[in-house]
Each structure stands twice: as structure tokens, then as C-alpha cells.
N, C-alpha and C positions, 0 to 999 in steps of 0.2 A: 504494500500500500504506500503510495507516494503522497505525503502530506502537503497541504497548501497553507502558507503563512501570509497574513496581512500585516504590513508595516505602515503605521500612521505617524508621520512626523513632518512638521513644517519646515525643517532644515533639510534642504536637498542633499547636501553632502552626506549627512548622517543616514538619511533614508536610502540613498543609493549604495552607500558603503555596507550597510547592514544587509541589504538585499543581495549584493554580490557575494558576501561571505556565506550567507545561508544557502544560496544557490550552489556554491561549491560543496556544501554539505549534502546536496542531493534533494533539496526541497524545492517545490514550486513556490514562487514568491510574487505577490502583487503588492503595489504600494499606493498610498494616498497622501496628499500633502496636507489636508485639513481633516478635522474630526468629522464634519458633516459629509465630506466625500468618503471617508473611511466607513462611516455608518451605512451609506448607500451601497458601497461595495460589499459590506458584510451581509446585508439583507439579501443579496443575490444567492447566498448559500455557498456551500462547498469549502468554507474556511475552517481549518482545524486549530489554528492558534493565531492570536493577535498580539502584536508588539506595538504599543502606542506611547507617544510622548505624553507627559502629564500636563504641561503648559502649552496650549495652542490657541490661536485666535478662534473665535466662534465656539463650536462644541469642543470643550477641553477633554482631556483624558479621563477625568473622574466621571463626567457625564456619559462618555462613550462606554466606559466600563459598566455603569449602571444599566444602560440600555442592553448591552450584551448579556448581562446576568439575567435580565428579565426575559429576553428573547431566547437565549441558548445558554443556560447556566452551566452546562458541561464544558464549554469552550474555555481553555486556559488563556489568560490575558497577562502579559508581562509588561510592567510599567517602566518607562524610562524617565529619569528625573535628574535634576541638578543637585549639587550637594546641599543647597539651601532648602530643599523641599523634601528631605528624607522622611520627616514626620508625616507629611501629607501622603507620601507613597505607602508608608506603613498603615495609615488609615485606609488607603485604597485596598490593601490586602485584606483588611477586616471586612471590606465590602465585596470580597470575592476574587480579587486579583491573585494570580498564581504566585508571583514574585515580583521583585523590582530590581533594576540595575541603575547605577549612577553613571552619568556622563563624565568623561569620555568612556564609551562602552568597551569593556574588555571582551574581545571577540571570542576568545577561548571560553570564558565564563558564559557568554551568551550561548555558544554552541552546546555546552553541557546542559545549561538550563532548559533550552529548547528541547533537547533530546529527552531529558527526564520528563518534561511536561507532556510531550507527545506519547512517550511510553505509557505514562499514567492514563492519558486519554484513550489509548488503544486498549488498555486493560479494562477501562470502564465500558467502552463500546462492546468489547468481547463479552464481558459479563452481562451486559444488557441484552445482547443477541441470544446468549444462552438462556437467560430468564424468559425472553419472549418465546423461544423455541419450546422450553419446558411448559410454559403456559399454553402454548398452541397444542402441544401433545396432550396436556392435561384435559383440554376441552374435547379432544377426540378419543380419549382413552376407552370409552365405552363402545366405540366403533372400530372394529378390528379389521385391518386390511392394508396390504401394500401393493396389491395388484394394480395394473394400469387402470381398469375401470374405477377402482376405489380412489386412486390418486386423483382422478378427474373429479370425483364426488367431493373429496376434501378441498380441492382447489376452488370448486364452485361455492362450497359453504363459506370458505374464507373470504371470497369476494362479495358475496351477497349479504352475509350476516350484518355488516355495519349499516346497511341501508334500511329504509323504512318500507320497502316494497313488500307486497304480499307474495308468499311463496306457496306453490303447489307441489308437494312431494308425491311422486307416483312410483308405483312398483308393486310387485306381487305381494301377497300376504306373507309375512314372516321375514321380509328383507331388512327390517330395522328402521322403518320410517319414523317411529317415535324417537329413537335415539338420535336420528339426524335432526329432528326438531329441537331436541335438547342441546345439541351442539350449536345450532343456529342461534338460539337464545343466549347461550353461554358466551358466544363470541360477539354478541351485539352490544350496543351502548345501553341496552335495557337490562343487562345481566343482573343488576342489583334490584330490579323490580320483579314482580311475580311472573312465573310461567304457569299458566292455568291450562289444564288439559280437559277436553270433552270428547268422549268416545260416542260419537253420534249414533252408531249402529246399535248401541246397547240401550237406547232410550226411546220410548214412544214419542210421537209428535208433541202431545200435550206436555209431557214431562220435559222434553228437550227445550221447548219454548221457555218454560219457567227456569230451567237450568241456565239458559243463555242470557235471558233478559231480566230475570227475577220476577217477583209478583208482589202485589199489595195484599193486605189483609182482606179476606173475603172475596178474593178474585175468583175462586172456585171452591168447591167442596173440599174441606180439609186445609185450606189456606188460613191458618189460625193467626198468622202474623206476617209482617213485611219480610221479604227475603231478597237479598241482593243477588243478582245473577252473575254469571262468569265474566260478562263484559265489564261490569263494575269492579269485580275482584281483580281483573287483569289490567286495570287502568294504568297506563304508562309502561306496561309490560308486554308480554306476548301471550296470545291465545292460540292454542293448538287444537284444531278441529280434526280429529281422526275420523276416517271413513265418511268424508263429507258427501260422497255420492249417495248416501243413504237418507239424507234429510228430504222431507216432503216439500211440495211447492210453496205452501204457506210460510214455512220457516225460511225457505230460499228468498222469498220476497222481503221479509224482515231483515234477513242477513244482508241482502243487497243494499237496503237503505242505510244500515249501519256503516257499510263500507263506503258508501257515497257521501253520506251526510255527517258521519261521525257522531250520531246521536240516536237515541231510542227511548221508548217508554216501557216501564215494567208492565207485565200482564195485569190488567185491571186498573192501571194507573193512568194519570193524565200528565204528570210531570215529565218534561223532556230532559233526558240526562245526556250530557256530552261525554264522549269517551275517546281516549287516545290509546288505541290498541294495535299492535302489529299482528296480523293474521298469518299463521302458518297452517295450511290445510294438507291433508293427506288422503289418498284413496288408492284402492287396488282395482277400481273400475276404469273402463274407458269412457271418460266423461263426454267425449265427442260423440260416441255411439249413444250415450244416454240422452244427449241433446237431440239427436236425430229421432229418437223414440219419444221425445217430448217429456222425458222424466227429469231433465235438468235444464235450468235456464241458461241460455247462452250468455246473457249479459253478466250473470253471476260468475260463470266460468271465466270470462275475460278479466273480471275483477280479481278473482283468486289466482289466476294463472299469469300474473305479471312476470314471475320467474318460475320456470318449471325445472324441477330437480328430480331426475329419474334415477332410482336406485337399482342397480343391476341384480338379477337373481343369482343365487349362489352357483348354479351350474355354469354361469358365464364368468365366474371369478374363482375357479378352483385353485388358483395359485395361493389363495388366502386360507385354504384348508389347514395347512400345518399350524399357522398362528391361531386359528380358531380352535382347533383340536386341543392345542397346548393350554390355551386360556380356559377352556371349559373343563378339561381334566383337572387343572389346578383348583378351579373353583369348587367342583363337586367332590374331589378327593378331600379337600379341607372340610367341607360340610359333613362328609360321612366318616371322617377320621380314618381315612385309608391312605396308604402309601402307594401311589400309582406312578410308575416310572415312565410309562408311555404305552404305545400300542405296537403289536407285532406286524409283520409285513402283510400277512393275509388280511388282517383287519383294516390296515391302511388301504390296501388295494380295493377292498369292499367299499370303503367310504368314497374312494375316488371313482369307482364304477357307478355309484348311485347318483341319480340326477337331482335329488333333494327338492322335490316339489314344494315342500314346506319351508324351504330356504334355511336361513340361519337359525330360526326358531326350532325347526325340526332337528337340525344338527345338534343344537344345544340339548334338546330333550333326549336325543340318541346318546350323547356323551354322559348325561346324568344316569340314564338306564344302564349303560355299559359299566360305569363306576360301581353302581349298586350291585350289579350281577357278577362283577369280576371276583374270581377266586384267588388270584394272585396279584402280583404287583404290575403285571403287564396285561393290557386289554387284548383279548383274543377275538377272533371272528365269532366264536360261540357266544361272546358277551354282548354282541350287537343285536339290535331288534331283528325279528324275522324278516321284515321287509327289506332291510339292508343286506342281510345274509343271502336272501333269495336272489337278489339282483347280482350279488357277487358270484353265486354258484353258477349263474347262467354264463358267466364268462371265464370259468375256471376249468382246467383239465387236471384231474387228479391222477398222479402216477406214483404208486407205492414205492418206497425204498426197496432196492434190490432188483428192480425191473431191468432187464437187459435193454441195450440200446435199440435192438431190433424190435422188441415188443413195445418199448416206449414210443417208437416211431409209429407203430400201428395204432396205439392208443390216441396219439395226436391226430393222425389222419382220420380215424373213425369218429372221435368226439367232435372234431371240427366240422366234419361232414354232417353229423347229427345236429350240431348247433345251427348250421346254415340250412337245415331242413332238406338235406339231400341234394342241394344245388352244387353239382360237381364243378361247374365252371367257376363259381364264386369261391369254393373251397380251394381249388388250384390257384386261384389268384391270391387268396389270403396267405397260402403256404409258399407262394412264389415258385411253383412248379407247373409243368405242363399237365393238361388233363390226361393225356396218355400215360404219363408217369404216375399220376395219382391212381388211375385205374389198375395199373400193374402192381403198385405197392399195396393196394387193397386186396390183391389176390384174384382179380377178375381176369377175363380174357382180354387181349388187346382189342381196343375199339377200332372199327374201321372208319376211315375218313373223320378223324377227330377234328373238332373245331379249332383247337389250339395246336400250334407246332410243338414238337418235342423240345424240352429244354434240359 
């Protein structure tokens, strides 16, 4: 990293002499003759250290220091002063200056001081970057994945979270849409305010309306008192509406009004309540298809879908399986007081062979079941749920220990042919041999006019 230094001094010879010396030390140097000029140059950015004279016409060194400390308190400032103003320079250090030098400037002393100041700044910047990265990782710690599809998801979350825009999270059931909503809120400026969640599919229309907007006493049978709704509770925070595709048309109309007007009334009430809520919605439905069927309002769709964030299914990011497996095994081994060291190769192959229609949620349940069923410290294929084992067995050939190579070859040929439902052409292709060779190795008579040439 090449540092840039700003020198501010109204004496041309001093200014140019210091610049030449520091340039010989390998720094980029820019200069300004007056304090006001130096301040304008500093505001352009990219300055790592400032060297300024204390006494200058117009904006003096003290005032320039104060402005820099307000704008960028981490920037080191070295003050230059005559012998008669040392006390003033010491006072400047109390106000944030890194150090001071008396004129005429000892260039060796200046070089050492600059080097130390910039080393200190580099350490501060490095520490800040590490803290930012740790905070970034902390926000994503419940979303596991390093595959290309998930890196794209993380990048999108990072870019959209600071905004006020509504977000529609789409994806199959079990992909982790709620955890994505958690991450969006945690990375947003609203992180200190509430994150309120509503699972729309779990509530009837009447109950959902009351849950969202609240109700007044006597609004309906059983309404014994006023109740605040989720929009009030989430004010200045985030409201997560899960399974948004399940809400009926009446609720859709009221929700649209809140998004447009930023206000609503409680059920049975007349008072208009203003709200400042960031909406994050999620669905596993194709809302465009729902619009075509007349089940979902197009205007509401566009209000919700300002930013679309699609979470890929697990079958499209199997590179994340090792991380997910490790995390779930650790979690459930701890819960069940078991020592689980990992999974064997056959169990691993079974997990990779399965398509996981229930996505990460199904994998998590599978790992919990496997830990509970495990007899030893290693998860075996027999510990996995039957659905996963069945899929695995469809793609396995079992050859007992002690089988001769000749018989092993016959087992491979026979089981592959059986797996491919007797399709000899496909079997020959999979095994990378000619069909004539396959027929001969299976013990049949040579076929006449085979479709494939001998290999």
C-alpha cells in the first residue's frame, strides 16, 4: 500500500523541501500553500497523513486540525511550529494531533515520525477491516454456504440490506428464506429496532387481519381489549411476511394501502396510524402464475417485488453439503450428548445421491435422525432415513470381499444393465465399451450387425 501525504505550509521552500524528502521515502505527496486550500484538498479523500504549519494566514493549523478530527478522526496530523509556539503545539496534540516538530525541521526525525504514524494507521485500518469482516460473518452465521450460488445470495443481501426497498424472497420450501430475512434485518440500519415475523399461511383471514393491523375493543366477538398489530410493533423496524402468497384478496388490498400510504386503521377503529416499516416478504409460490389465476394482485406484487432474492434449492448447491453436514452433526451431537466424529463414505455418497426435495430443512432433520440412530461415533448408511438409503441403493453395486476380478466384472455388467432397465446401448455407453463387447462379456452369442462398432 502506497500512502498519500498532504503538506500544508505557506512557506514555499519548506513545503517543497518536505515534499521532496518524503517522496524519496516512497510516499505520494500533495501540497497546499494555505489552510483553506489544504482543507479543500483533504475533502477530496485518499489522504493518509497530514503535515501542517501551525501559523498560517486564513485557516490556521489549529482550525484545520479540528476540522480533520471531526471529518476523519483516524487520520494522523503532524504539526509544524516555531520555537515560540511549542505550548500551542502541545495543546494541539491534546486536540488530536499525532505529534509536532519544531522548525527548522529535522528530516530524519520527520521520516521516522511519519513512518510510525502510518504504521499505526495501517494497524488501525487492518483491525477495523477484521472487525467488519467478523461482523459480516456474524450476520451470516446462520446461513451456511460457500458455493457460487450462495456467494451470489450473500452479495445481494449485503447490497440491498442498507436500503429501504421492499424485498421478495423466493424459493422452494425449506431453503432458508426466514434466515435470509434475519440477515437482511441484521445488516440494515434498522438492526436495533424490532424484527417482527408473521407466518401468513398459519392464520385464517380474520385472525391475520387482526395480527397485522391490530383491533379495538369490541371489534369482534372475543375482542375484550385494544390490541396493537404487527405493523405497530414493527414500527421503525422490519416486518417479515412469510408465505405471502397465501393471504386473501381483502388482506392484499389493506396491505397494498399500507405500502403506498404508510398508514392504516386497526380493525374496528377509526384512528389512522402512521407506520415506518421495511417489508421483507417470502413465498414458495409462483406469484406471477397466481396473478394470472386472479389469486394475487399484480399491483401488490410490484410493491413487494422491488428487489427479488431467489434462494437456490439444495440440489443446485451440493458443494455446500460438507459444511452443512458438519454444522448439523455438531449441533445434534451436542444436544444428544454423543461423540460423533463424522460420516463414512457410503453414507456420504447416499447424501450426495439424494436430491433433497425438502432442501436444507430436510437435510437438517436427516442429520438429527442419523445422530439419534447412530450406534457408534461415525454415521453409517444404516443410520440414515429410509428415503435417503433407498435412493443410495439405486445407484450402488455391491461386490462382496473376496470376489474374483472376473466375477466382479460380471456383477458390474449385470447390475448396470439391470439399473438401466435392460437398455444395452445405454449400458455400453455408461461402461465405455462397445455393445458387442458387452454382449460377449455377459455370456451371450455375438450379435449380428451390432449398432455400435467394437471397441
